[in-house]
LUMZA-651803 format. One record per residue: residue number from 1; x, y, z of N, C-alpha, C, O in turn; residue in one letter. Coordinates in steps of 0.05 Angstrom, whole numbers, plus 32768, in hexadecimal, padded with zeros to 4 digits. Example, Ala and Ser with C-alpha at 12.3 -4.5 7.8 and 13.67 -1.06 7.14 Angstrom:
<nodes>
NODE   num    n_x    n_y    n_z   ca_x   ca_y   ca_z    c_x    c_y    c_z    o_x    o_y    o_z   residuo
NODE     1   8108   7F8E   809C   80F6   7FA6   809C   8108   7FBE   809C   811D   7FBE   80A9         a
NODE     2   8101   7FD3   808E   8111   7FEB   808F   8102   8001   809D   810C   8017   80A1         s
</nodes>
This chain:
<nodes>
NODE   num    n_x    n_y    n_z   ca_x   ca_y   ca_z    c_x    c_y    c_z    o_x    o_y    o_z   residuo
NODE     1   8979   7FF6   884F   896F   8012   8850   897A   8022   8838   896C   8032   882B         m
NODE     2   8993   801C   8831   89A0   802A   881B   8991   8023   8801   898C   8035   87F0         k
NODE     3   898A   800A   87FD   897C   8002   87E5   8960   800F   87E4   8957   8017   87CE         d
NODE     4   8953   8011   87FB   8938   801E   87FC   893A   803B   87F4   8929   8045   87E5         c
NODE     5   894F   8049   87FE   8953   8065   87F8   8958   8069   87DA   894E   807C   87CE         n
NODE     6   8968   8057   87CF   896E   8059   87B2   8955   8055   87A1   8951   8063   878E         q
NODE     7   8945   8041   87A9   892C   803C   879A   8919   8053   879C   890C   805A   8789         k
NODE     8   8918   8060   87B4   8906   8076   87B8   890F   808E   87A7   88FF   809C   879B         f
NODE     9   892A   8093   87A6   8935   80A9   8796   892F   80A5   8779   8929   80B8   876A         l
NODE    10   8932   808B   8770   892C   8085   8754   890F   8089   874E   8908   8093   8738         t
NODE    11   88FD   8081   8761   88E0   8085   875D   88D9   80A2   875B   88CA   80AA   8749         f
NODE    12   88E4   80B2   876D   88DF   80CF   876D   88EA   80DD   8755   88DD   80EF   874A         i
NODE    13   8901   80D4   874B   890D   80E1   8734   88FC   80DE   871B   88FF   80ED   8708         s
NODE    14   88EA   80CA   871B   88D9   80C5   8704   88BE   80D3   8708   88AC   80D1   86F7         n
NODE    15   88BB   80E2   871E   88A2   80F0   8724   88A9   810D   872C   88A9   8113   8743         k
NODE    16   88AD   811E   8718   88B6   8139   871D   88A2   8149   872E   88AA   815B   873D         p
NODE    17   8888   8143   872D   8874   8151   873D   887A   814C   875B   887C   815E   876B         y
NODE    18   887D   8132   8762   8882   812A   877E   889D   8135   8787   88A0   813E   879E         d
NODE    19   88B0   8133   8776   88CB   813D   877D   88CB   815B   8783   88D8   8164   8795         k
NODE    20   88BC   816A   8772   88BA   8187   8776   88AE   818D   8791   88B7   81A0   879F         a
NODE    21   889A   817E   8799   888D   8183   87B3   889F   817C   87CA   889D   8188   87E0         k
NODE    22   88B1   8169   87C6   88C2   8160   87DB   88DB   8172   87DE   88E3   8179   87F5         m
NODE    23   88E7   8179   87C8   8901   8187   87C9   8901   81A3   87BE   8914   81B2   87C0         v
NODE    24   88EA   81AB   87B2   88E8   81C6   87A7   88EF   81C7   8789   8901   81B8   8780         g
NODE    25   88E2   81D9   877A   88E7   81DB   875D   8904   81E3   8757   890E   81DA   8742         l
NODE    26   8910   81F2   8769   892C   81FB   8763   8940   81E4   8763   8956   81E8   8759         e
NODE    27   8938   81CD   876D   894A   81B6   876E   8944   81A2   8758   8951   818D   8757         n
NODE    28   8932   81A9   8746   892D   8198   872F   893E   819E   8718   8948   81B5   8715         l
NODE    29   8944   818B   8707   8953   818F   86EF   8942   819D   86DA   892A   819F   86DC         s
NODE    30   894F   81A6   86C5   8941   81B3   86AE   892D   819F   86A3   8916   81A6   869C         d
NODE    31   8935   8186   86A0   8924   8172   8695   890B   816E   86A6   88F5   816B   869C         k
NODE    32   890E   816D   86C0   88F8   8169   86D3   88E5   8180   86D2   88CC   817D   86D4         e
NODE    33   88F0   8198   86D1   88DE   81B0   86D0   88CE   81B0   86B6   88B6   81B7   86B7         l
NODE    34   88DA   81A9   86A0   88CC   81A9   8687   88B7   8193   8687   88A1   8196   867C         l
NODE    35   88BD   817C   8694   88AA   8166   8696   8891   816E   86A5   887B   8165   869F         a
NODE    36   8894   817F   86B9   887D   8189   86C9   886B   8199   86B7   8852   8198   86B9         i
NODE    37   8877   81A9   86A5   8867   81B9   8692   8859   81A7   867E   8841   81AB   8678         i
NODE    38   8867   8193   8674   885B   8180   8661   8845   816F   866D   8831   8169   8660         i
NODE    39   8848   8168   8687   8835   8159   8697   8833   813C   8691   883A   812B   86A2         r
NODE    40   8829   8135   8679   8825   8118   8673   8833   8110   8659   8837   8120   8647         k
NODE    41   883B   80F7   8659   8847   80EC   8641   8832   80E1   862E   881A   80E7   8630         g
NODE    42   883B   80D0   861C   8829   80C3   8609   8834   80AA   85FE   884C   80A8   85F8         t
NODE    43   8824   8096   85FA   882B   807D   85ED   8845   8071   85F9   8858   806B   85EA         n
NODE    44   8846   806E   8613   885E   8062   8620   8875   8074   8624   888A   806B   862E         g
NODE    45   8873   808D   861C   8889   80A0   861F   8880   80B4   8635   886C   80C2   8631         v
NODE    46   888F   80B5   864B   8886   80C7   8660   8890   80E4   865C   889F   80E9   864A         n
NODE    47   8887   80F6   866D   888D   8112   866A   88AB   8118   866C   88B5   8129   865F         a
NODE    48   88B9   8108   867D   88D5   810C   8680   88E4   8105   8667   88F7   8112   865F         l
NODE    49   88DB   80EF   865A   88E8   80E7   8641   88E4   80FD   862B   88F6   8103   861C         d
NODE    50   88CC   8108   862A   88C6   811D   8616   88D7   8135   861C   88E2   8141   860A         i
NODE    51   88D9   813D   8636   88E9   8154   863D   8906   8150   8636   8913   8163   862D         a
NODE    52   8910   8138   863A   892C   8132   8634   8931   8135   8616   8946   813F   860E         e
NODE    53   891E   812C   8606   8922   812E   85E9   8922   814C   85E0   8931   8153   85CE         k
NODE    54   8910   815C   85EC   890E   8178   85E4   8928   8186   85EC   8934   8195   85DC         i
NODE    55   8931   8181   8605   894A   818D   860E   8962   8182   85FF   8977   8190   85FD         l
NODE    56   8960   816A   85F6   8976   815D   85E7   897C   816B   85CD   8991   8168   85C1         g
NODE    57   8968   817B   85C4   896B   818B   85AB   8983   819E   85AE   8991   81A3   859B         y
NODE    58   8987   81A7   85C6   899E   81B8   85CD   89A0   81B9   85EB   899A   81CE   85F7         n
NODE    59   89A8   81A3   85F8   89A6   81A0   8614   89B5   81B4   8625   89AF   81B8   863C         a
NODE    60   89C9   81C0   8619   89DA   81D3   8629   89CF   81F0   8628   89DC   8202   8633         k
NODE    61   89B9   81F4   861A   89B0   820F   8617   8991   8210   8619   8983   820A   8606         d
NODE    62   8988   8218   8631   896B   8219   8636   895E   822E   8624   8945   822C   861F         l
NODE    63   896D   8241   861B   8962   8256   860A   8957   824A   85F0   8948   8257   85E2         s
NODE    64   895E   8231   85EB   8954   8224   85D3   8935   8222   85D4   8928   8222   85C0         n
NODE    65   892A   821F   85EC   890D   821D   85EF   8900   8237   85E6   88EA   8237   85DB         l
NODE    66   890E   824D   85EA   8903   8267   85E1   8905   826A   85C3   88F5   8276   85B6         r
NODE    67   891A   825E   85B7   891E   825F   859B   890A   824F   858B   8900   8256   8576         k
NODE    68   8903   8238   8597   88F1   8225   8589   88D4   8231   8587   88CB   823D   859A         m
NODE    69   88C8   822D   8570   88AD   8236   856C   8899   8221   8576   88A1   820B   857D         s
NODE    70   8880   8228   8576   886B   8215   857E   886C   81FD   856A   8868   81E6   8572         i
NODE    71   8870   8203   8551   8871   81ED   853D   8889   81DB   8541   8888   81C3   853D         n
NODE    72   88A0   81E7   8549   88B8   81D8   854F   88B3   81C4   8565   88BB   81AD   8564         d
NODE    73   88A6   81CD   857A   88A0   81BC   8592   888D   81A6   858B   8890   8190   8596         l
NODE    74   887B   81AB   8579   8867   8197   8571   8873   8180   8561   8866   816B   855D         q
NODE    75   888C   8183   8559   889A   816E   854A   88A3   8158   855D   88AA   8142   8554         k
NODE    76   88A4   815D   8577   88AC   8149   858A   8894   8138   8591   887E   8142   8597         f
NODE    77   8898   811E   8591   8883   810B   8598   8878   8110   85B4   8887   8111   85C7         h
NODE    78   885E   8114   85B6   8852   8119   85D0   884C   8136   85D5   883F   813D   85E9         g
NODE    79   8854   8147   85C3   884F   8164   85C6   883B   816D   85B1   8841   816F   8599         i
NODE    80   8823   8173   85BB   880F   817E   85A9   880E   819C   85AB   881F   81A9   85B7         g
NODE    81   87FA   81A8   859F   87F8   81C5   859E   87F6   81D1   85BA   8802   81E5   85C0         e
NODE    82   87E5   81C5   85CB   87E0   81D0   85E5   87FA   81CF   85F6   8801   81E2   8603         i
NODE    83   8808   81B8   85F6   8820   81B6   8606   8836   81C9   85FB   8845   81D5   860A         k
NODE    84   8837   81CC   85E1   884A   81DE   85D5   8844   81FB   85DE   8857   820A   85E4         a
NODE    85   882B   8202   85DE   8823   821C   85E8   882A   8221   8605   8832   8236   860D         l
NODE    86   8826   820C   8615   882C   820E   8632   884A   8212   8636   8852   8223   8647         q
NODE    87   885A   8204   8627   8878   8207   862A   8880   8223   8621   8890   8230   862F         i
NODE    88   8875   822C   860B   887C   8247   8601   8872   825D   8614   887E   8272   8617         k
NODE    89   885B   8258   8620   8850   826B   8633   8862   826E   864C   8866   8284   8655         a
NODE    90   886D   8258   8655   887F   8258   866C   8899   8267   8664   88A4   8277   8674         c
NODE    91   88A2   8263   864C   88BA   8271   8642   88B5   828F   8641   88C6   829F   8648         c
NODE    92   889E   8296   8638   8897   82B2   8635   8894   82C0   8651   889D   82D6   8654         e
NODE    93   8889   82B2   8664   8887   82BC   867F   88A3   82C1   868B   88A8   82D5   8698         l
NODE    94   88B5   82AD   8686   88D0   82B0   8690   88DE   82C8   8683   88ED   82D7   8690         g
NODE    95   88D9   82CB   8669   88E5   82E1   865A   88DB   82FC   8665   88EA   830F   8668         h
NODE    96   88C1   82FE   866A   88B5   8316   8674   88BF   831D   8691   88C4   8334   8697         r
NODE    97   88C3   8308   86A1   88CE   830C   86BB   88EA   8318   86BA   88F1   832B   86C9         f
NODE    98   88FB   830D   86A8   8916   8317   86A5   8915   8334   869B   8925   8344   86A5         i
NODE    99   8904   8339   8688   8902   8355   867D   88F9   8368   8692   8903   837F   8694         q
NODE   100   88E6   8360   86A3   88DC   8371   86B8   88F2   8378   86CC   88F5   838E   86D5         e
NODE   101   8902   8363   86D2   8918   8367   86E5   892D   8379   86DA   8938   838B   86E7         t
NODE   102   8934   8375   86C0   8949   8385   86B3   8940   83A1   86AF   8950   83B4   86B0         r
NODE   103   8926   83A5   86AA   891C   83C0   86A4   8921   83D3   86BC   8927   83EA   86B8         a
NODE   104   891F   83C8   86D4   8923   83D8   86EC   8940   83E0   86F0   8946   83F2   86FF         s
NODE   105   8952   83D3   86E1   896E   83D8   86E4   897A   83E9   86CD   8991   83F0   86CD         c
NODE   106   8968   83F0   86BA   8972   83FE   86A2   897A   841B   86AA   896C   8429   86B8         i
NODE   107   8992   8422   86A1   899C   843E   86A4   89A6   8448   868A   89B5   8439   867C         k
NODE   108   899F   8460   8683   89A8   846B   8669   89C7   846C   8668   89D2   846A   8652         l
NODE   109   89D4   8470   867E   89F1   8473   867F   89FF   8458   8680   8A18   8456   8681         t
NODE   110   89EF   8442   8680   89FB   8427   8682   89F2   8417   866A   89DC   840C   866A         n
NODE   111   8A03   8416   8656   89FC   8408   863D   89F7   83EA   8642   89E6   83DE   8634         s
NODE   112   8A05   83DF   8655   8A02   83C2   865B   89E5   83BC   8663   89D9   83A8   865A         y
NODE   113   89DA   83CD   8675   89BF   83C9   867E   89AA   83CA   8668   8997   83BB   8668         s
NODE   114   89AF   83DC   8655   899C   83DE   863E   899F   83C6   862C   898C   83BA   8622         i
NODE   115   89B8   83BE   8627   89BE   83A7   8615   89B1   838E   8621   89A6   837E   8612         a
NODE   116   89B4   838A   863B   89A9   8372   8648   898A   8371   8646   897F   835C   8644         m
NODE   117   897E   8388   8647   8961   8389   8645   8957   837F   862A   8944   8370   8628         f
NODE   118   8965   8388   8615   895C   8381   85FA   896A   8367   85EF   8963   835E   85DA         f
NODE   119   897D   835C   85FE   898C   8345   85F5   8979   832D   85EF   897B   8322   85D9         m
NODE   120   8968   8326   8602   8957   830E   85FD   8943   8313   85E7   893A   8300   85DB         e
NODE   121   893C   832B   85E3   8928   8332   85CE   8934   832F   85B2   8926   8328   859F         m
NODE   122   894E   8336   85B0   895A   8339   8595   896E   8323   858E   8972   831E   8576         l
NODE   123   897B   8317   85A1   8992   8305   859B   898A   82ED   858B   899B   82E1   857D         r
NODE   124   8970   82E5   858C   8967   82CD   857E   8958   82D4   8564   894F   82C2   8555         y
NODE   125   8954   82ED   855F   8945   82F6   8547   8955   82EE   852E   896D   82F3   852C         s
NODE   126   8947   82E3   851A   8954   82DC   8501   8954   82F2   84ED   895F   82F0   84D7         e
NODE   127   8948   8309   84F5   8948   8320   84E4   8951   8339   84F4   894D   833A   850C         r
NODE   128   895E   834B   84E6   8967   8364   84F3   894F   8375   84FB   893C   8378   84EC         e
NODE   129   8950   837F   8513   893B   8391   851D   8947   83AA   8529   895D   83A9   8535         k
NODE   130   893A   83C0   8525   8943   83DA   8530   8930   83E2   8546   8917   83E4   8541         v
NODE   131   893A   83E8   855D   8929   83F0   8574   8933   840B   857D   894C   8410   857E         i
NODE   132   8921   841D   8585   8929   8436   8591   891D   8437   85AD   8905   8434   85B1         c
NODE   133   892F   843B   85C1   8926   843D   85DD   8926   845A   85E5   8938   846A   85DD         a
NODE   134   8912   8462   85F4   890E   847E   85FB   8913   8482   8619   890A   8472   862A         y
NODE   135   8920   8498   8620   8927   849E   863C   891E   84BA   8644   891D   84CC   8633         f
NODE   136   8917   84BD   865D   890E   84D8   8667   8925   84E7   8673   893C   84DF   8672         n
NODE   137   891F   84FE   867E   8934   8510   8689   8942   8503   86A2   8958   850B   86A9         t
NODE   138   8934   84F0   86AE   8940   84E2   86C5   8950   84C9   86BD   8959   84BA   86CE         k
NODE   139   8954   84C7   86A3   8964   84B1   8697   8956   8496   8699   8963   8481   8695         l
NODE   140   893C   8495   869E   892E   847C   869F   8921   8476   8684   8918   8488   8676         g
NODE   141   891F   845C   867D   8913   8455   8664   88F5   8457   8666   88E9   844C   8678         m
NODE   142   88E8   8464   8653   88CC   8468   8654   88BD   8458   863E   88A5   8459   863C         i
NODE   143   88CC   8449   862F   88C0   8438   861A   88D3   8433   8603   88EA   843D   8603         g
NODE   144   88CA   8423   85F1   88DA   841D   85D9   88C8   8414   85C2   88B1   840B   85C7         y
NODE   145   88D1   8417   85AA   88C2   840E   8592   88D4   83FE   8580   88EC   8404   857D         d
NODE   146   88C9   83EA   8573   88D7   83DD   855D   88D2   83EE   8544   88BC   83EF   853A         i
NODE   147   88E7   83FA   853B   88E5   840D   8525   88E3   83FF   850A   88D4   8408   84F8         i
NODE   148   88F3   83E9   8507   88F3   83DC   84ED   88FD   83BF   84F0   890D   83BA   8502         s
NODE   149   88F3   83AD   84DF   88FD   8392   84DE   8906   838C   84C1   88F7   8391   84AE         t
NODE   150   891E   8382   84BE   892A   837D   84A4   892F   8360   849E   891F   834F   84A5         g
NODE   151   8945   835B   8490   894D   8340   8489   8962   8336   849C   8967   8343   84B1         t
NODE   152   896F   8320   8496   8983   8315   84A8   899D   8325   84A9   89AD   8322   84BB         k
NODE   153   89A0   8336   8495   89B9   8346   8495   89B5   8364   848E   89C8   8372   8488         d
NODE   154   899C   836D   848E   8997   8389   8488   897C   8392   8492   8969   8383   8493         e
NODE   155   897B   83AB   849B   8962   83B7   84A3   8962   83D4   849A   8975   83E2   849E         v
NODE   156   894B   83DC   848F   8949   83F7   8484   8934   8407   8494   891F   83FD   849A         i
NODE   157   893B   841F   849B   8928   8430   84AA   8930   844D   84A6   8946   8454   849E         f
NODE   158   891D   845F   84AB   8921   847B   84A9   8924   8488   84C5   8914   8483   84D7         e
NODE   159   8939   8498   84C9   893D   84A5   84E3   8925   84B5   84EC   8920   84B8   8504         p
NODE   160   8915   84BF   84D9   88FE   84CF   84E0   88EA   84C0   84F1   88DD   84CB   8502         s
NODE   161   88E8   84A5   84ED   88D6   8495   84FC   88DE   8493   8519   88CD   8491   852B         s
NODE   162   88F8   8494   851E   8903   8494   8539   88FA   84AD   8548   88F0   84AB   855F         i
NODE   163   88FF   84C4   853C   88FA   84DD   854A   88DD   84E4   854C   88D4   84F1   855F         f
NODE   164   88CD   84DA   8539   88B0   84DE   853B   88A5   84D1   8554   8896   84DC   8563         k
NODE   165   88AE   84B8   8559   88A6   84A9   8571   88B1   84B5   858A   88A4   84B7   859F         n
NODE   166   88CA   84BE   8589   88D7   84CA   85A0   88C9   84E4   85A9   88C5   84E8   85C1         a
NODE   167   88C1   84F3   8596   88B2   850C   859C   8897   8506   85A8   888F   8513   85BC         i
NODE   168   8889   84F2   859D   886E   84EB   85A7   8870   84E0   85C4   885C   84E2   85D3         s
NODE   169   8886   84D5   85CB   888A   84C9   85E6   8897   84DD   85F9   889D   84D7   8610         k
NODE   170   889C   84F5   85EF   88A9   850A   85FF   88C4   8501   860A   88CA   8506   8621         n
NODE   171   88D3   84F3   85F9   88ED   84E8   8602   8902   84FE   8603   8902   8510   85F3         a
NODE   172   8914   84FB   8616   892A   850E   8619   8943   8503   860C   8955   8512   8603         s
NODE   173   8945   84E8   860B   895C   84DB   85FF   8953   84C2   85F1   893E   84B7   85F7         y
NODE   174   8963   84B8   85DE   895C   849F   85D0   8975   848E   85CF   898C   8497   85CF         i
NODE   175   8970   8474   85CD   8985   8460   85C8   897C   844E   85B2   8965   8444   85B2         v
NODE   176   898D   844A   859E   8987   8438   8588   8992   841C   858E   89A8   8419   8597         l
NODE   177   8982   8408   8588   898A   83ED   858C   8983   83DC   8573   896D   83DE   8569         i
NODE   178   8996   83CC   8569   898E   83B9   8554   89A0   83A1   8557   89B4   83A1   8565         h
NODE   179   8998   838B   8549   89A6   8372   854C   89B3   8369   8533   89AC   8371   851D         n
NODE   180   89C7   8358   8536   89D4   834A   8520   89CE   832C   8523   89DA   831F   8534         h
NODE   181   89BD   8321   8512   89B6   8304   8514   89CE   82F2   8512   89CD   82DB   851B         p
NODE   182   89E4   82FB   8506   89FC   82EB   8504   8A08   82E5   851F   8A17   82D2   8522         s
NODE   183   8A01   82F5   8533   8A0C   82F2   854E   8A24   8304   8554   8A2C   8307   856B         g
NODE   184   8A2F   8310   853F   8A46   8322   8541   8A3C   833F   8541   8A31   8348   852D         d
NODE   185   8A40   834D   8557   8A36   8368   8559   8A48   837E   854D   8A42   8396   8550         p
NODE   186   8A5D   8376   8541   8A6F   838A   8535   8A61   839B   8521   8A54   8391   850E         t
NODE   187   8A62   83B6   8524   8A53   83C8   8512   8A5D   83C6   84F5   8A75   83C3   84F0         p
NODE   188   8A4B   83C9   84E2   8A52   83CA   84C6   8A57   83E7   84BF   8A52   83F9   84CF         s
NODE   189   8A60   83EC   84A7   8A65   8407   849E   8A4A   8416   849E   8A49   842E   84A6         v
NODE   190   8A35   8409   8496   8A1A   8415   8496   8A11   841C   84B2   8A04   8430   84B6         n
NODE   191   8A18   840B   84C5   8A11   8410   84E1   8A1D   842A   84EB   8A10   843A   84F9         d
NODE   192   8A36   842F   84E4   8A44   8447   84EB   8A37   845F   84DE   8A33   8475   84EA         y
NODE   193   8A30   845C   84C4   8A25   8472   84B5   8A0A   847A   84C0   8A05   8492   84C4         t
NODE   194   89F8   8467   84C5   89DD   846E   84CE   89DE   8479   84EA   89CE   848A   84F2         i
NODE   195   89F1   846F   84FB   89F4   8479   8516   89FC   8496   8516   89F1   84A6   8525         t
NODE   196   8A0F   849D   8504   8A18   84B8   8502   8A01   84CA   84F9   89FE   84E1   8503         k
NODE   197   89F2   84C1   84E6   89DB   84D0   84DB   89C7   84D6   84F1   89BE   84ED   84F4         r
NODE   198   89BF   84C1   8500   89AB   84C5   8515   89B6   84D6   852C   89A7   84E6   8537         i
NODE   199   89CF   84D3   8532   89DC   84E3   8547   89DB   8500   8540   89D4   8511   8552         f
NODE   200   89E0   8508   8527   89E0   8524   851F   89C3   852E   8520   89BE   8545   8528         e
NODE   201   89B0   851E   8517   8994   8526   8517   898A   852A   8534   897B   853D   853A         c
NODE   202   8993   8519   8546   898B   851A   8562   8994   8534   856F   8986   853F   8580         s
NODE   203   89AB   853E   8568   89B5   8557   8573   89A4   856E   856A   899E   8580   8579         k
NODE   204   899D   856E   8550   898D   8583   8545   8971   8584   8552   8966   859A   8556         l
NODE   205   8966   856D   8557   894B   856B   8562   894A   856D   8581   8934   856F   858C         l
NODE   206   8961   856D   858D   8962   856F   85AA   8959   8556   85B9   8951   8558   85D1         g
NODE   207   895B   853F   85AC   8955   8525   85B9   896E   8514   85B4   896E   8503   85A2         i
NODE   208   8983   8517   85C4   899D   850A   85BF   899C   84EC   85BD   898F   84DE   85CD         p
NODE   209   89AA   84E2   85A9   89AF   84C5   85A6   89C6   84BF   85B9   89DD   84C8   85B4         l
NODE   210   89C1   84B0   85CF   89D5   84AB   85E3   89E5   8491   85DD   89FC   848E   85E7         k
NODE   211   89DA   847F   85CD   89E9   8467   85C7   89DC   8458   85B0   89C4   845C   85AA         d
NODE   212   89EB   8448   85A3   89E1   8435   858F   89ED   841A   8597   8A06   8417   8597         h
NODE   213   89DC   8407   859E   89E5   83ED   85A8   89DE   83D7   8594   89C7   83D5   858C         i
NODE   214   89F2   83C8   858C   89ED   83B2   8579   89EE   8398   8589   8A02   8392   8597         i
NODE   215   89D9   8388   8587   89D7   836F   8596   89E0   8358   8585   89D7   8354   856E         i
NODE   216   89F2   8347   8590   89FA   832F   8583   89F1   8317   8593   89DC   8319   85A1         g
NODE   217   89FF   8301   8591   89F7   82E9   85A1   8A04   82EA   85BC   8A1B   82E2   85C0         d
NODE   218   89F4   82F5   85CF   89FD   82F8   85EB   8A15   830B   85ED   8A25   8309   8600         n
NODE   219   8A17   831D   85DB   8A2D   8331   85DB   8A22   834A   85CD   8A0F   8348   85BD         v
NODE   220   8A2D   8361   85D3   8A23   837A   85C7   8A3A   838D   85C1   8A50   838B   85CB         y
NODE   221   8A34   83A1   85B0   8A46   83B6   85AA   8A38   83D1   85B0   8A22   83D6   85A6         y
NODE   222   8A45   83E2   85BF   8A3A   83FC   85C6   8A4B   8412   85BA   8A63   8414   85C0         s
NODE   223   8A3E   8423   85AA   8A4C   843A   859F   8A55   844E   85B5   8A69   845B   85B3         f
NODE   224   8A44   844F   85CA   8A4B   8461   85E1   8A64   8457   85EF   8A76   8467   85F5         f
NODE   225   8A64   843D   85F5   8A7B   8432   8604   8A94   8434   85F4   8AAA   8436   85FF         e
NODE   226   8A92   8432   85D9   8AAA   8434   85C8   8AB1   8451   85C2   8AC3   8456   85B3         r
NODE   227   8AA2   8463   85CE   8AA8   8480   85CB   8AA5   8489   85AE   8AB4   849A   85A4         n
NODE   228   8A92   847C   85A0   8A8E   8484   8583   8A7C   849C   8581   8A7F   84AD   856F         v
NODE   229   8A69   849E   8593   8A56   84B5   8592   8A63   84CD   85A0   8A66   84CE   85B8         l
NODE   230   8A69   84E1   8590   8A75   84F9   859B   8A67   8512   8591   8A5D   8513   857A         k
NODE   231   8A65   8525   85A2   8A57   853E   859A   8A66   854D   8585   8A5E   8563   857C         a
</nodes>
């Protein structure tokens, strides 16, 4: 009986579809879940083998799937354009689900909640981006805009573009967010200078800058939390 059970478990482990129906998707490994998306192998290589090779690129970090482009995925034997698109589509759905969940938790007075919302969007970007988030009188986020995209270590923008958008959205407060592709969110001298400039402009226009959050690799720096923004 023991040998039969072992053979059955081995058989099921090579058939992620059947295993999912028997024990549930939540009990499948990352490799098995990816194999279900891939569906079929090619030339003697099954979907599990292909999934293992893709995850082997950086097996300890599933976020690697989000980092890889469609062209990157197509470099793996057995992954064509359609399968690459399917994998990326699943990654995008997961990303949107996370963003939707986090959006409901955003509070203007909680820098962590804002940072977590924009973390997945910015932490993998290879270029600096500046985002402005807009909040209403009830402290809820009513939208955001990507103000500018720069190079890997610099981004240039005019404060006027921030306030033009804030006024059009009838925003009561704004929060500035940008990323450091190096992964280190420590502010540069220029970061302090531009923050001070925008902060002063925001007071004059009556749309207060409540925070400037710099996103690193799964870490952030908040000017509000560090008590840098003072009236």
